[in-house]
BAMIZA-337832 format. One record per residue (C-alpha): x, y, z. Coordinates in steps of 0.25 Angstrom, whole numbers, plus 5000, padded with zeros to 4 digits. Layout:
<pts>
XYZ...
</pts>
This chain:
<pts>
483149494454482249434444481049344446481649294461480149304464479749194453480649104458479549024469478649054456479248974448479748884458478148834461477948824446479348734443479848634449480948604439481248744439481548764451482248604452483248664440483448814450483948684462484748644453485548764449486448794462486748924457485148974452485549094463486849094469487949164462489049044457490549054457491349114449492248994447490848914442490748974428492048944420492249034405492748934398493648974384493148924370493649014359494749134358495449214349494049304345494449424333493449524341492249434343490849474345489749384350489449244350488249134346488349014356487748884349487148784357488248694353489048774362489748824348490048984349489849074335490649174338491049324327491949384328491949534322492749544310491849424305492249284308491149204315491849084324491248974330491648904343491448744342491148674354491548544352492848574346493248714354493548764340493148894335492948924320492649044312491249004303490949124297491549254292490949354290491349484282491249604290491649734291492549744304492949874306492449954319491649874327491149804314491049664312490349554315489649604329488649504330487849354328486549284332486249154331484649144326483649084337483548934328484948954326485148784327483948774316484348884308485948934311485649064306486649154314486449314312487849404312487949534312488849614305489649734296489749694282491049714276490149734262489149854268489949964272488750034283487949904288488049804298487049674296486449574304486549454295485949284298486749194293486749024292487748964302487848804297488748714299489648814309489848904297489349014293488649054280488749184275488049144263486749144271486749294273485349334276485549494282484549524291484749694295485749794291486149894300486750024294487750084302489050204300490050104296491350104303490750134316490550094330489550024339489249924330488449824341488049704332487849594343486449494338485749424347484349364346483249344354482149264358481149304351482249304337482449434336483849474333484449604341485649664334486149784344486949914334487850014340487850164336488750174327489550274333490650344335490650364352492350474348491450564341490550614356491750624364491150484370489750524373488650504365488850524349487850614345488650704335487550754326488350844316488250804302489850794299489850694306490150564307488850484307489250424317489550524328487750534329487550394335485850474334485950424320486050274326485750224342484850354342484150334328483050264332483150254316484550174314484750024318486150054324486150104340485049984343484749834345483949774335482949684337482349604323481749474320482549434307481949354297482449204290482449284275483249414279482949544289482249534298480849584304480649674317480049604330479049684339479449764350480649854346480949984350480350054337479149984327479249934315478650074308479250194318479750294310481250334313481550194318482150054314481149944321482649854321482749934335482449884349483649944358483950104352484950184358486250104360487650124358488249994358487449884363488449764360488049674366486649614370485749504375484249464373483849394385483049274382481849274392481249394393482049474377482749584386483949644379485049674387486449734378487749804381487849964378489149984376489450144380490050264375491450304379491250404386491750414402491250524409489850624407489950764402488850864407488450904392488750784383488550664392488650534400490050464402489850324395488950194400488950034394487650004396486949854399485349904392484149784395482949834383481949764390481249824377481349904365482150054369483050144368484150154377484850284376486050294364486550404362485850484372485950394383486750304390486950224404485650254412485150344401486250434404486050574395487150634382486650764378486450814364487750864361488050954349489450894342489651034334489251124345489751034356488451094364487751004374486251014370485450934379485350814387484650694380483350644387483450494391481950504390481550564376483050554368482950644354483750624345484050744333485250684328485050734314485650604311484350524318483250464307482650394319481650454330481950594338481450584351481750424353481350314365481750344381483050284383483250174393484250174402485550044402485249944413486649954416487850064414489150084417490350184412491850174412491850204427491450124439489750124437488950184451487750094444488549964440490049954448490149814445490249834433491849894433492350024426493150034410492950004399491449964398490649894386489549814390488849694384487649594389487549484389486449364393485249364402485349224407484449124410484848984415483348924409483948954393485148884396485348714396485348654409486848634407488148604417488548744412487348854412487448974421486648954434485449014437486149114446486349194432484849174429484349344422485449384423486049474411487649444409488149574404489749594401490949714398491849684386492649804391492649764407492449584404491549574413490149494414489049534423487549474426486549564428485449544438484149614433482649664440481449614435481249724426482649714419483249814427484649784433484649724447486149674448487249614443488849534444489949514437489849364430491149274431491849404437493249324438493349294424493749374413493049384400493949454391492949574384491849494383491049504372489849414368489149294379488049214378487549094385487748944378486648844377487148774390487048914397488548954398488949084394489949114383490749224382491449294371492749364373493149484363494449494370495449594375495549724364494549764355494449744341495749624344495849484340496249464354496549324357496049344372494449334365493549194368492349164369492149064381491149004388490849004404490048904408489448844423489548734435488548754445489348624451490648544451491448564438492248454432493648484430494148524414495448434411496548464401497548384396498848404391500148344389501648394383501648274373500448174368501448094359502748044357503447904355503547824370504047824379503247954379503248034392501948144392501748274403500348294404499548424409498148434416498248594413497048644412496148564420495348614432494148614441493348734437492748704453493848784462493548694474493848564467495048494463495448394450496248264451496848204440497148074432497848044421497647914412498747884402498247794396499247674397499247574407498347624418499347744420498847874427499147994434498548074445499548214443499148354434500048354427500848194425501848134415501648004410502447904403501847834390502847714387502347644374501747684363500247704363499047814363498647844376497547924380497848004394496648054401496648174413495448144421495348264430494348244444493548344454493648324467492048304465492348184456492248284441493148224430493548264417494548184408495448214398495948164386497448144379498048074370499548034370500447944359501347864361502447804354502647914341503648054341502948164334504148174321504948314323504948424309505748524307506048644296507448694295506948834290508148934283507949064290506649124299505749024303504249124306504449204292504849234279505649354272505149374259505249294247506449204251506749044251507048994264507648844265507048764275506848604278506348504286506348364293505748254302506148174313505448034321505847964329504947844324505047874309506447884311507147984298506148054291506148074277506148234273505248204263504148164273504148294279503048354276503448544272502448654269502548774268501448874267501049014265499749064273499449204269498949294279497549274287497549124288497749074301498548944306498048814311498848784323499848684325499148604339500348484339501248434330500248344323499548474315499848524303499648674297498948634285498748774278497648724268496848694282497148824287496548894274495448784276495048854291495548984286494348994274493248934286492948774278493048704290491448764293491348664282492348564281492848474293494048404294493548294294492048324297490948344290490248464291489548554279490748494269491348364268492748364278494148374273494448234276493448174266493848274256495148234256494748094257493948114242494948184235496348114241496648044229496048154219497248234211495948324208495748354221496448494226495848564212494448514214494448554228494948684226493948714217492948654226493248744237493248854230492348854222491148774229490448644226489448544232489048364229490348334233490248314246488648334248487748464244488248564252488648664244490248714248490448854244491548894235492648984240493149044230493649154240494649074243495949054237496448934228497848914234497148934247496248834244497048714237497948724251496648684258496248584250497648544252497448524265496148434263496648374253497948324262496948244276496648134266498248154260499148204267500148204255499348264246500148404248501248394245502248494255503948534251505148474250505948464266506748544262507148644251506948814247505448874249505248994245504149094251503349174242502149254249502949354259501949484255500849414266501349474280500449374287500549244277501549154282502149024277501748884286503048784284502548654286503448524291502848414292503048244295502248144301502648014306502447854304502047854318502647734327501947654339500547644333500547804334500047894323500847984317501248104321501348224313502348344314502348474308503248604309502948714303503648874303502848974303503649094293502849224291502749344286503849454292502849544295502049504307500649534311500549584326499049544326499349384324500149364334499949254340499749284355499749424362499449474377498749604379498949604366497549644355497549604341497049734336495949744323495349874320495149914305495549774300496949814309497749694313498649754325499049714341498849794354500049784363499049824375499949804387501549784391501849664392500649634380501449534368501149484355501549314354502249274338502449124338503749064332504449194328505949174321506749294326507949214316508349334306507449424311508349564314507049644316505449694319504649814316503549834322502349894316501549984326500950074332501250104348500050214349500350254364501150154372502750164372503250024374504349894366503949764360504849674367505249524358505249404366505549274365504349134368503649234380503349394384504549374391505349314385506649334380506849464375507149484362506949594355506149694359505649864353506149984357504850074362503850074351502950194354502350294345503550374343504050254339503750274324504750334314504650464310504350454294503450374288501950384293501750424307500250354309499950214309500950084312502450104311503550034311504749994324505649874323506649834331507749724331507849574337509349544339509649394332509249284336508649154332507449144343506049074335504849034343503749154348504049294349503249394358503249534356503049604373502549764371503049814382502649964387502950044401501850124395500150124394499550014387498149994386497049914378496750074373498250124371499149984362500549954357499949924343500849834334500649794319501349684313503049634316503949644303505149544306506249594297507649514296
</pts>
């Protein structure tokens, strides 16, 4: 093991450092896994790619389709802070991100992406990231990469080293499928160029199939640092190349102490060796202590050699020599004789590896994380212990594991062991140590090229001693008339020390009333606002608390909407009768004119602000504000880059021309009213939507600024063509308050949608992938019993459901169940298979299958459950595009 002989010398030179080592009880002893806690931070990402952990604990996340998101540590919220227009097909899109080494001062963020406007280029650009917003106008181009757009193996990760050099990994841009999953070296000139990786990975004059190392210039562009593979001016070479001979160097890291480069190489799919062609496929973990050539497309694994194969004559000519690989392809513009090939540090096939059996078997997708140095991080309570010092973290996207690797003095393989083997990691995509020494892990989620519900950002923290309990409390109600009996729960409260126990103390804020029960009930007899406190104490006396407020003395009003016909769908341009009523225990009889009713239409592509509790009202204008990203510069009540919306509302409260004035300001921009900060124009926003955004802002200071509809009448549907568009019906009443308790607003809602419902838009899924290849959007059922959930569906008047399906090779049926996946069976299809396709009409692609819904007045959550007795897997799925509900 490395440097153990130096321990005595280090201790002799520095008493302080030895004292620090003594304070780490796990400097050499492996800690139990229970001392690590995996904390969920954020989730539901659409193909997340890379993260950057900021010094304040916030985390930047990029998604392949172009979004930049920010997890905010203080609030626990995740917001969209930028969007790059990208070409998102195949493996392209927004692939890489790195913050400048001096980010805390210059706010520079580097992105590697496929510009939608550039058909044959990917690009590194630098952007300003200021006040939690990506400034697209600040783009400074650093480097362009020419490629065969729409192929494969884009790689794309970005990383800085300690000297400020920027690394970019680029794949071979070659299809593996035309070469029987051996090396793609098809030199025939009548074939597409992406079948010959000798033009990229084997080409010293091409950036693809390489890991580049450049020095970004402040004014744009870059310079070449010393020590790359080919000195500047070397004929038929690109001086940007640091490592050559890569197939898909998807994730890598640079050792912060010695500059070593570690990367995971995603290897070819061949499952067995074949004489005359070459070895089976291997994934690799590699280390470069300096520049070098690592073999692809001529070698893989431990320099296992492929054959020179003539695809025209089907002849095997000779086996390549790793000491002097030769590229004679007519597609090569670089040197013919390549540097000697270097073998992989770790390599493993689909089958169990003879050399590294602990890595298991099956699908593979190797990635390399960081080398951990405890001294590099703040002396926090959560940083990893010295046991992991100088160990390399590697992980596999397909196999869902993380290993730590120990190396020798010469950076050769020594040993490895599984990290947190009892913890599940769902397709780990990126990982990074934060300033405090905790490990942040980004998980892609189960299915490739899908918006996975189980994708997520996690933080792994370590605790070397006794840990405080984690406290959670909840109540079945938090407001109501006196007397009010409340059932409390401590569910979720835990102590992470497995040999510890927790005791409870509830304080109800009323005459010293307390309880030591785990889940007590308490009656509040008198009106008032009570601060309920739960304290959890472990056996060591460590305690943690949490609070909950209960308001007693005012019953929330009730509001109901009487809506003629179906309460989930609209059926064309028809008129519907409606009426609304409200009741309140303290206010007595309520005039219907006091109930505020609004009906708004939202086009497809806009997400609702979810109702969290009964006082909240969904604002269409606020929804548009969120979707437009306006809150990156304007808070509701907190000033940001621009003024907060509450201040704007107060300023223009009594101005009868305020709406038209503010619409003009939003669309055309301006400055000087709230300081010298210039607000850019937003002419791309629809003027009607801007008007609704302004309505929301003005209503903050004057809730009556936006008038509603009559409490009863007839509503005419006009917008019915957009399958993703919907109407939001909202009726709200705010009572007058009572017994010192503030007013309570109750809202009742109906969401009326188009009868054609995208399966992709389901409210919940289980063992279902939201697939989005080539910008299509559909779902894949991947197991018998998998399901889709649609909330608040009214089956009144619904007689049929027509499915748009593509069963593949599966055979099964869809069941419609009420309330849960095993709830009452309301209806089911017959057997659905590819032979179910109608004989008339197109014989390829999606086709329709209809089934009958028996008469029912069910209104609630609907589960569509796929049931099959046959085989089904991630590669062979039942695919559903849409559901049409018909009267």
